[in-house]
Backbone bond lengths (Angstrom), bond angles and torsions (degrees), N, CA, C in turn:
res aa  C-N    CA-C-N  psi(-1)  N-CA   C-N-CA  omega(-1)  CA-C   N-CA-C  phi
1 M - - - 1.419 - - 1.451 115.28 -
2 R 1.348 112.81 135.40 1.505 116.33 175.00 1.564 108.97 -61.02
3 E 1.353 110.53 151.71 1.498 116.10 175.89 1.402 112.35 -100.01
4 P 1.414 116.53 105.02 1.412 118.26 -176.72 1.527 115.95 -58.01
5 L 1.252 118.41 -16.32 1.452 120.86 177.64 1.425 115.92 -68.92
6 K 1.328 118.10 -11.26 1.391 121.42 178.74 1.518 117.41 -103.04
7 D 1.399 116.86 9.09 1.433 124.72 -171.33 1.622 103.03 -61.91
8 R 1.387 116.86 -50.83 1.476 115.49 -175.77 1.522 114.16 -54.37
9 T 1.419 112.14 -45.27 1.461 113.85 178.47 1.452 113.36 -57.66
10 R 1.399 117.23 -43.66 1.535 120.05 178.52 1.518 111.65 -61.03
11 L 1.260 114.73 -37.21 1.592 118.54 175.18 1.378 111.63 -61.80
12 E 1.351 115.78 -45.56 1.545 119.75 176.72 1.455 113.72 -59.49
13 H 1.393 115.55 -34.56 1.512 119.58 -177.09 1.632 105.57 -67.40
14 I 1.327 113.37 -42.42 1.467 119.50 177.26 1.508 111.48 -56.64
15 V 1.369 118.15 -50.96 1.445 118.81 178.39 1.539 112.00 -59.33
16 E 1.269 114.50 -46.84 1.518 122.15 -178.32 1.557 106.61 -55.87
17 S 1.314 116.81 -47.18 1.536 117.68 -175.74 1.574 111.31 -65.61
18 I 1.316 113.04 -40.02 1.451 117.93 -179.85 1.617 106.76 -64.72
19 D 1.319 118.95 -45.87 1.365 121.22 176.86 1.557 114.05 -58.71
20 N 1.340 115.89 -39.74 1.403 120.95 173.26 1.410 113.40 -57.71
21 I 1.420 119.20 -48.76 1.474 123.97 179.00 1.512 108.17 -54.75
22 F 1.396 114.43 -53.73 1.457 120.35 -177.75 1.568 108.87 -53.67
23 S 1.270 118.89 -46.34 1.455 123.03 180.00 1.502 108.79 -59.91
24 F 1.280 115.66 -51.90 1.544 118.92 179.91 1.483 116.91 -58.61
25 T 1.430 115.45 -27.22 1.406 117.14 -170.31 1.512 111.19 -111.61
26 N 1.375 114.46 2.44 1.428 118.42 174.06 1.476 114.59 -51.64
27 S 1.250 120.51 126.44 1.434 126.42 -178.72 1.526 116.12 60.47
28 K 1.357 114.15 27.08 1.376 122.66 179.32 1.651 107.90 -114.95
29 S 1.313 112.25 161.05 1.457 120.94 -176.94 1.496 110.13 -114.05
30 A 1.403 113.04 172.92 1.434 117.05 173.95 1.543 109.12 -60.92
31 D 1.438 114.86 -37.73 1.375 122.40 -175.55 1.541 107.41 -62.17
32 D 1.422 115.65 -42.45 1.465 116.89 -179.16 1.539 113.72 -63.01
33 L 1.422 114.26 -33.81 1.527 117.14 178.41 1.484 105.32 -72.02
34 S 1.287 126.94 -30.10 1.378 126.64 179.89 1.581 115.78 -67.49
35 V 1.400 112.09 -38.92 1.478 114.13 -172.84 1.584 112.16 -101.76
36 D 1.319 116.58 -14.30 1.510 119.30 177.32 1.455 110.09 -101.04
37 K 1.413 111.18 103.25 1.485 118.03 -173.32 1.610 109.17 -67.37
38 M 1.357 113.82 -35.03 1.447 111.96 -179.78 1.564 112.30 -67.20
39 L 1.305 110.95 -42.23 1.469 113.34 174.07 1.465 115.40 -57.81
40 F 1.287 115.69 -47.68 1.555 122.56 174.86 1.481 111.25 -50.83
41 Y 1.280 116.14 -59.91 1.536 121.16 -176.36 1.487 113.76 -67.30
42 A 1.352 115.92 -25.49 1.667 117.66 173.87 1.497 102.60 -67.66
43 V 1.304 120.03 -45.81 1.464 119.14 -173.45 1.493 111.28 -72.32
44 V 1.260 116.48 -39.73 1.535 117.23 174.63 1.520 113.82 -61.84
45 K 1.309 115.45 -42.15 1.503 116.13 179.36 1.500 113.12 -61.02
46 N 1.423 115.80 -39.20 1.398 120.49 177.70 1.604 113.13 -67.79
47 I 1.328 114.81 -33.77 1.462 116.04 173.11 1.526 110.98 -66.83
48 E 1.313 118.30 -35.64 1.474 121.93 178.12 1.584 104.54 -65.54
49 I 1.249 118.77 -39.59 1.473 118.19 -178.17 1.553 112.18 -65.26
50 I 1.305 113.71 -34.28 1.623 119.94 179.92 1.520 100.16 -64.70
51 G 1.405 119.53 -52.30 1.419 121.57 -176.76 1.514 112.33 -56.20
52 E 1.277 116.40 -49.27 1.436 119.58 -178.18 1.545 111.23 -62.56
53 A 1.325 117.10 -44.27 1.409 118.08 177.44 1.455 113.29 -61.92
54 A 1.263 121.02 -37.97 1.505 126.44 175.90 1.552 108.55 -61.76
55 Y 1.356 115.76 -42.52 1.422 119.66 179.31 1.557 113.04 -62.42
56 H 1.249 113.19 -36.68 1.506 117.24 -178.11 1.627 112.32 -82.99
57 L 1.336 117.37 -5.41 1.486 113.03 176.95 1.457 103.19 -69.20
58 S 1.436 111.85 156.87 1.516 115.30 -179.35 1.519 104.36 -69.99
59 Q 1.321 112.92 154.33 1.393 121.91 175.55 1.528 111.60 -60.77
60 A 1.313 118.22 -35.48 1.407 124.50 175.55 1.439 113.90 -55.43
61 F 1.478 113.48 -46.11 1.446 115.50 179.10 1.440 116.07 -70.74
62 R 1.334 119.23 -34.87 1.585 122.89 172.01 1.504 106.32 -58.76
63 N 1.326 117.32 -51.45 1.458 123.13 -174.79 1.619 106.69 -57.73
64 T 1.258 121.00 -39.89 1.403 124.69 -175.35 1.572 109.36 -70.64
65 H 1.303 117.91 -20.49 1.507 120.92 -174.65 1.491 108.23 -127.50
66 P 1.342 118.62 61.57 1.469 120.30 -175.28 1.568 113.87 -68.45
67 E 1.315 116.31 -11.07 1.498 117.18 -178.79 1.554 112.50 -65.62
68 T 1.333 112.06 -27.32 1.530 117.61 175.81 1.576 108.87 -84.12
69 K 1.336 111.49 137.27 1.382 119.45 -170.50 1.625 105.37 -87.42
70 W 1.252 116.90 70.21 1.433 126.47 -179.73 1.473 112.89 -50.48
71 E 1.406 114.84 -53.94 1.496 116.92 -179.51 1.527 114.15 -59.01
72 D 1.316 116.66 -34.06 1.540 118.71 -178.02 1.558 106.23 -70.20
73 I 1.362 113.02 -38.08 1.542 117.73 -178.40 1.538 109.53 -66.49
74 M 1.305 114.67 -41.13 1.514 113.24 -179.25 1.537 110.10 -80.42
75 R 1.274 120.44 -23.49 1.453 120.83 175.07 1.587 108.73 -71.69
76 M 1.177 118.84 -33.72 1.598 125.25 -179.78 1.571 105.60 -67.24
77 R 1.349 116.18 -42.12 1.456 119.07 177.82 1.639 105.58 -62.77
78 N 1.203 118.16 -43.82 1.460 120.77 -174.80 1.483 110.71 -65.43
79 V 1.313 119.13 -39.06 1.460 121.67 171.69 1.452 113.99 -63.33
80 L 1.379 116.14 -47.53 1.519 116.14 178.10 1.476 116.51 -55.69
81 V 1.449 112.25 -36.63 1.490 117.48 -172.66 1.570 107.80 -86.15
82 H 1.322 116.03 -45.03 1.548 113.85 -170.49 1.550 111.08 -97.86
83 D 1.263 118.93 -22.10 1.396 121.13 177.08 1.587 113.71 -114.30
84 Y 1.302 111.74 40.32 1.501 120.15 -171.47 1.527 110.08 -55.12
85 Y 1.349 119.47 -33.85 1.402 126.31 -175.30 1.611 112.89 -66.56
86 Q 1.421 113.21 -13.47 1.416 118.64 -177.57 1.461 115.99 -106.99
87 I 1.343 115.42 8.11 1.486 119.04 -173.97 1.432 110.09 -71.77
88 K 1.260 122.79 128.06 1.447 130.37 174.04 1.496 115.89 -101.13
89 D 1.356 118.88 121.22 1.461 119.92 -175.92 1.421 110.67 -61.01
90 K 1.368 123.30 -24.50 1.527 116.80 179.61 1.463 106.59 -78.96
91 E 1.288 124.56 -29.80 1.479 118.06 172.49 1.404 113.39 -69.52
92 V 1.380 123.01 -33.05 1.416 125.36 176.80 1.546 107.02 -62.77
93 W 1.357 113.25 -44.77 1.475 113.70 -175.68 1.575 113.86 -71.41
94 G 1.333 115.62 -19.49 1.392 120.60 177.55 1.481 106.00 -76.97
95 V 1.318 120.51 -40.83 1.547 122.36 174.09 1.466 109.29 -58.43
96 I 1.375 125.16 -41.35 1.447 126.83 -178.77 1.482 109.19 -65.28
97 K 1.332 115.43 -47.53 1.512 119.65 -176.35 1.552 113.13 -76.67
98 N 1.273 120.44 -29.09 1.416 116.89 -172.53 1.536 116.27 -113.23
99 D 1.335 116.10 -23.15 1.518 115.94 -170.18 1.504 117.01 -113.49
100 L 1.346 114.45 -25.19 1.494 120.08 -168.84 1.600 105.40 -73.80
101 Q 1.360 121.39 -46.48 1.433 117.97 -173.72 1.510 108.43 -63.53
102 P 1.340 123.67 -52.69 1.496 119.00 176.10 1.509 112.32 -49.92
103 L 1.283 117.74 -45.99 1.473 120.73 -177.88 1.644 112.84 -62.12
104 H 1.316 108.50 -39.11 1.541 114.80 -179.87 1.482 105.04 -66.08
105 D 1.362 121.86 -43.00 1.439 125.52 179.03 1.570 114.96 -57.94
106 Q 1.264 108.45 -40.76 1.604 119.99 -176.47 1.589 101.41 -69.21
107 I 1.189 118.42 -54.35 1.445 120.51 -168.23 1.488 110.47 -71.56
108 A 1.342 121.44 -36.56 1.479 120.10 171.23 1.611 113.24 -65.64
109 R 1.331 113.19 -32.50 1.559 116.38 171.08 1.454 108.21 -64.10
110 Y 1.295 124.15 -45.94 1.481 125.10 -179.28 1.529 110.01 -59.75
111 I 1.331 121.74 -47.22 1.308 125.13 177.35 1.596 113.07 -57.49
112 A 1.254 110.38 -44.34 1.528 114.96 -177.90 1.566 112.54 -75.76
113 E 1.281 125.11 -33.76 1.262 127.73 -174.40 1.531 117.89 -88.89
114 T 1.292 113.36 -22.81 1.602 119.07 -179.58 1.431 109.79 -76.63
115 D 1.345 109.84 131.19 1.484 119.30 172.68 1.567 105.67 -79.56
116 W 1.324 116.36 92.48 1.338 119.27 -172.63 1.518 119.03 -66.89
117 S 1.366 118.44 -24.26 1.448 118.40 175.71 1.578 108.90 -74.20
118 E 1.357 113.22 -29.60 1.542 118.54 -179.39 1.492 104.29 -74.12
119 W 1.304 117.76 -43.01 1.505 123.20 -170.47 1.568 104.15 -67.30
120 E 1.326 118.24 -46.04 1.457 121.39 177.10 1.537 113.29 -57.10
121 K 1.315 115.45 -42.20 1.484 119.41 177.84 1.535 109.84 -64.67
122 N 1.260 118.36 -45.58 1.503 121.98 172.54 1.532 112.85 -58.53
123 G 1.368 113.57 -36.82 1.560 114.64 178.04 1.378 108.30 -70.15
124 Q 1.323 127.18 -29.47 1.516 129.96 -179.81 1.624 102.13 -69.80
125 V 1.107 116.67 -44.44 1.572 121.15 -179.89 1.555 108.81 -60.82
126 I 1.384 115.17 -45.54 1.505 119.31 176.48 1.479 110.56 -62.50
127 A 1.351 119.80 -44.35 1.437 117.84 -175.65 1.583 109.53 -74.59
128 E 1.272 118.25 -35.74 1.421 115.31 -179.85 1.454 110.26 -71.65
129 S 1.458 121.70 -36.13 1.494 118.53 177.03 1.473 110.85 -63.07
130 A 1.294 119.31 -37.48 1.484 125.34 -178.62 1.575 107.96 -62.86
131 S 1.345 116.02 -45.04 1.439 120.04 -178.75 1.529 109.69 -69.33
132 H 1.248 123.55 -37.45 1.363 128.42 176.94 1.608 107.04 -63.44
133 K 1.254 111.72 -50.14 1.554 113.24 179.21 1.576 112.24 -53.83
134 T 1.315 111.97 -45.51 1.518 115.28 174.87 1.514 114.51 -59.00
135 L 1.274 116.03 -40.42 1.455 116.77 176.66 1.424 116.29 -67.14
136 V 1.317 115.46 -31.45 1.547 122.76 177.74 1.523 105.54 -66.62
137 Q 1.351 116.36 -48.06 1.430 122.48 178.45 1.538 111.23 -57.24
138 T 1.258 114.76 -48.69 1.539 116.62 174.36 1.576 114.14 -52.38
139 A 1.486 106.40 -49.95 1.488 109.60 -174.33 1.447 108.38 -62.71
140 R 1.317 118.58 -38.25 1.504 119.60 177.22 1.563 113.97 -54.95
141 R 1.365 114.27 -50.06 1.521 119.36 174.35 1.431 110.78 -53.12
142 M 1.438 116.85 -48.73 1.470 119.43 -169.36 1.590 107.84 -67.67
143 K 1.405 113.18 -37.34 1.513 115.89 -179.59 1.559 106.44 -67.08
144 G 1.292 119.62 -37.18 1.489 121.66 174.05 1.541 113.99 -61.53
145 D 1.245 115.69 -32.23 1.473 120.88 174.68 1.544 115.89 -76.71
146 G 1.304 113.34 0.53 1.488 119.36 179.46 1.594 118.93 94.73
147 M 1.342 115.55 2.40 1.475 114.84 179.65 1.485 108.96 -74.91
148 N 1.318 116.90 145.97 1.445 126.74 178.15 1.509 109.94 -78.20
149 A 1.442 118.97 162.62 1.478 123.25 -172.17 1.547 107.83 -66.41
150 K 1.347 121.66 -31.55 1.466 123.53 -176.43 1.599 104.81 -66.85
151 Q 1.311 116.14 -47.32 1.560 116.80 -177.30 1.521 112.78 -66.99
152 I 1.297 114.33 -35.31 1.471 122.95 177.27 1.596 107.77 -64.27
153 S 1.285 113.91 -48.25 1.425 120.58 178.51 1.552 112.28 -54.06
154 R 1.384 112.71 -44.36 1.426 111.63 -177.74 1.446 115.05 -68.00
155 Y 1.383 121.63 -30.32 1.392 126.27 173.09 1.560 119.99 -74.95
156 T 1.313 112.91 -38.90 1.506 122.41 -174.85 1.612 113.61 -94.59
157 G 1.278 111.04 -28.19 1.493 114.32 -170.84 1.480 116.22 80.80
158 L 1.309 117.45 -0.03 1.423 120.54 173.08 1.464 112.26 -77.53
159 S 1.349 117.60 151.14 1.489 119.24 -177.65 1.506 112.80 -72.15
160 T 1.252 117.80 153.35 1.514 122.55 -177.12 1.491 108.44 -62.02
161 E 1.277 119.89 -38.97 1.439 127.60 177.79 1.604 109.65 -58.04
162 E 1.333 119.25 -47.33 1.305 124.90 176.62 1.571 115.75 -62.53
163 I 1.324 114.13 -38.44 1.524 123.67 176.50 1.426 107.80 -66.00
164 E 1.259 121.10 -46.05 1.422 127.73 -174.27 1.611 109.64 -63.55
165 Q 1.374 118.16 -27.84 1.446 119.38 177.06 1.494 115.62 -85.06
166 I 1.283 110.59 -6.79 1.601 113.17 179.31 1.453 109.86 -73.72
């Protein structure tokens, strides 16, 4: 399960990578990107980081912010990593010129507007409820295998009353 407590850091990685790309391409042209391999791969690597950071955001955070095209961002990362031989410098330049500033603005807004202490508390609840659900599923299987509530409680930490109700 993704750790919701890391969402803010992942968002900061996205902003930092976009800032890197803008810094690298400041006063550069599409032709510069085509001929300068180091510039090209520096930009590509930072776009990969953006996609990886988006992938590692919790599903809850991505669902809370559907206006961002998370799937497209993650798909772009996969293309850059797995289909590296098909990368076209003009498409990368189009991403720089058309997509990164709006994404930067969205992410900066999310960072500024999110009550992180509240989000992290909710993240704890999500993590704890997922863990509890897994323990209940395990207890159900153990019960089906003939173990008694006391034995199951010893292994799972669930109360015997809760196990008996399963």
